[in-house]
C-alpha positions in Angstrom: 0.0 0.0 0.0 1.3 3.5 -0.8 0.8 5.6 2.3 3.1 8.6 1.6 4.9 10.1 -1.3 7.6 12.8 -1.5 8.9 14.1 -4.8 8.9 16.8 -7.4 5.8 18.1 -9.2 6.3 17.4 -12.9 2.8 18.3 -14.1 -0.3 19.9 -12.6 -3.7 19.3 -14.1 -7.3 20.1 -12.9 -7.6 17.4 -10.3 -4.3 15.6 -10.2 -0.5 16.0 -10.2 2.2 13.9 -11.6 4.8 13.5 -8.9 8.3 12.3 -9.7 9.5 10.1 -6.9 13.0 8.9 -7.6 12.4 8.7 -11.3 8.9 7.1 -11.1 6.0 9.3 -12.0 2.9 8.9 -9.8 -0.5 10.3 -10.8 -1.9 11.6 -7.6 -5.5 12.8 -7.4 -6.2 15.7 -5.1 -9.3 17.6 -3.9 -10.0 20.9 -5.4 -9.1 22.7 -2.1 -5.7 20.8 -2.0 -5.0 21.7 -5.7 -5.4 25.3 -4.7 -2.7 24.9 -2.0 -0.1 23.2 -4.2 3.3 24.8 -4.8 4.4 25.6 -8.4 5.3 23.0 -10.9 8.9 21.8 -10.4 8.6 22.2 -6.6 9.0 19.5 -4.0 5.8 18.1 -2.6 4.9 15.6 0.1 1.5 14.0 0.6 -0.2 11.2 2.5 -1.8 8.7 0.1 -4.5 6.1 -0.3 -4.2 3.5 -3.1 -7.5 2.3 -4.4 -7.4 -0.7 -6.7 -10.3 -2.3 -8.5 -10.9 -4.3 -11.6 -10.8 -1.2 -13.8 -8.0 0.9 -12.4 -5.5 1.7 -9.7 -5.6 5.3 -8.4 -3.6 7.1 -5.8 -5.4 9.8 -3.8 -3.4 12.4 -2.1 -3.9 14.4 1.1 -2.1 17.3 2.6 -2.6 16.1 6.2 -3.0 12.7 7.9 -6.3 13.8 9.3 -7.7 14.3 5.8 -6.5 10.8 4.9 -8.3 9.4 8.0 -11.5 11.3 7.1 -11.3 10.0 3.5 -11.1 6.4 4.8 -14.2 6.9 7.0 -16.2 8.5 4.3 -15.1 5.9 1.7 -16.7 3.2 3.8 -20.1 4.9 3.6 -22.2 3.2 0.9 -22.8 5.6 -2.0 -19.8 7.8 -1.3 -17.5 7.3 -4.3 -13.8 8.2 -4.2 -14.1 11.6 -5.9 -16.8 12.7 -3.5 -14.9 11.3 -0.5 -11.8 13.1 -1.7 -13.6 16.5 -1.8 -15.3 15.9 1.6 -11.9 14.9 3.1 -10.6 18.4 2.3 -12.8 19.7 5.2 -10.0 18.3 7.4 -11.0 15.8 10.1 -13.9 14.2 11.9 -13.3 16.7 14.7 -13.8 19.6 12.3 -17.0 18.1 11.0 -18.1 17.6 14.6 -17.5 21.3 15.3 -19.5 22.3 12.2 -22.4 20.0 13.2 -22.3 21.2 16.8 -22.8 24.8 15.4 -25.8 23.6 13.5 -24.0 23.8 10.1 -25.4 20.8 8.1 -24.8 22.4 4.7 -21.0 21.7 4.6 -21.5 19.2 1.8 -23.3 21.7 -0.4 -21.5 22.4 -3.7 -19.4 19.3 -3.6 -19.6 17.7 -7.1 -21.4 14.4 -7.2 -23.3 14.8 -3.9 -27.0 15.6 -4.2 -29.3 16.4 -1.3 -30.2 12.7 -0.6 -26.7 11.5 -0.7 -25.5 14.4 1.6 -28.2 13.5 4.1 -27.1 9.8 4.1 -23.4 10.8 4.6 -24.3 13.2 7.4 -26.4 10.6 9.1 -23.6 8.0 9.0 -21.0 10.6 10.0 -23.2 11.5 13.0 -22.8 7.9 14.2 -19.1 8.0 13.8 -18.8 11.4 15.5 -20.7 10.2 18.5 -17.7 8.0 19.1 -15.4 11.0 19.5 -14.8 12.2 22.9 -13.2 15.4 24.2 -9.8 13.9 24.6 -6.9 16.3 24.6 -4.4 16.1 21.8 -1.8 14.7 24.3 -4.2 11.9 25.3 -4.9 11.0 21.7 -1.2 10.8 21.0 -0.7 8.5 24.1 -3.5 6.2 22.9 -2.1 6.0 19.3 1.3 4.9 20.7 -0.2 2.6 23.4 0.6 -1.0 22.3 -2.3 -2.4 24.3 -4.8 0.0 22.6 -3.4 -0.8 19.2 -3.6 -4.6 19.9 -7.2 -4.3 20.9 -8.1 -2.4 17.7 -6.2 -5.0 15.7 -8.3 -7.7 17.4 -11.4 -6.0 16.0 -12.6 -3.9 18.9 -13.8 -0.4 18.0 -11.5 2.5 18.8 -14.1 3.8 21.3 -14.3 0.5 23.2 -10.5 0.1 23.2 -10.0 3.7 24.4 -12.6 3.3 27.2 -11.0 0.1 28.5 -7.4 1.4 28.3 -8.3 4.6 30.1 -10.0 2.5 32.9 -7.0 0.3 33.5 -5.2 0.6 36.8 -2.1 2.8 36.4 0.1 0.3 38.3 -0.2 -2.2 35.4 2.8 -1.4 33.2 3.5 -4.6 31.3 1.9 -4.5 27.8 0.8 -8.2 27.8 -0.7 -7.8 31.3 -2.6 -4.6 30.1 -3.9 -6.5 27.1 -5.0 -9.5 29.3 -6.8 -7.3 31.8 -8.4 -5.3 29.0 -9.7 -8.5 27.4 -11.1 -9.6 30.7 -13.0 -6.3 31.1 -14.3 -6.5 27.5 -15.4 -10.1 28.1 -17.8 -9.1 31.0 
């Protein structure tokens, strides 16, 4: 899987760039907002990527931030949200940013995105609402700790939702330091 590219912009088009990475040219599709933020042709450029392969094509989608990539993955899993629409929605930034928009009552943030009509927008917002409910008000420091916590990562790899894994890890007694012991106790808590 291609997750990150760094190289020189050889060509800019309407919705993609050709990026020269050590002599190999990658066609990287970007959102309209991201295209507007690109440096000039011939400049160095770095982006997070998502490779989508199907029976007709292989395409690399590029993102200026890791949060945009994560949002793209969430939206891409919503039935009816194609890669182009998901790419444009991901340029909003992150699930936290969408949560802030929704908390302010702004449910029109999908207006004007090509390929998304009113019904599809309602469906996407409905599904995003469910995903956003899983977000808590953790500080950035706490989020970083969880993302580097081996027990938390192991629980998510075992198929537990991030929300369940987070809740259990935060409930663990602080005196349990050994990763294997933390995983074992977490599984016992989850099994109740």
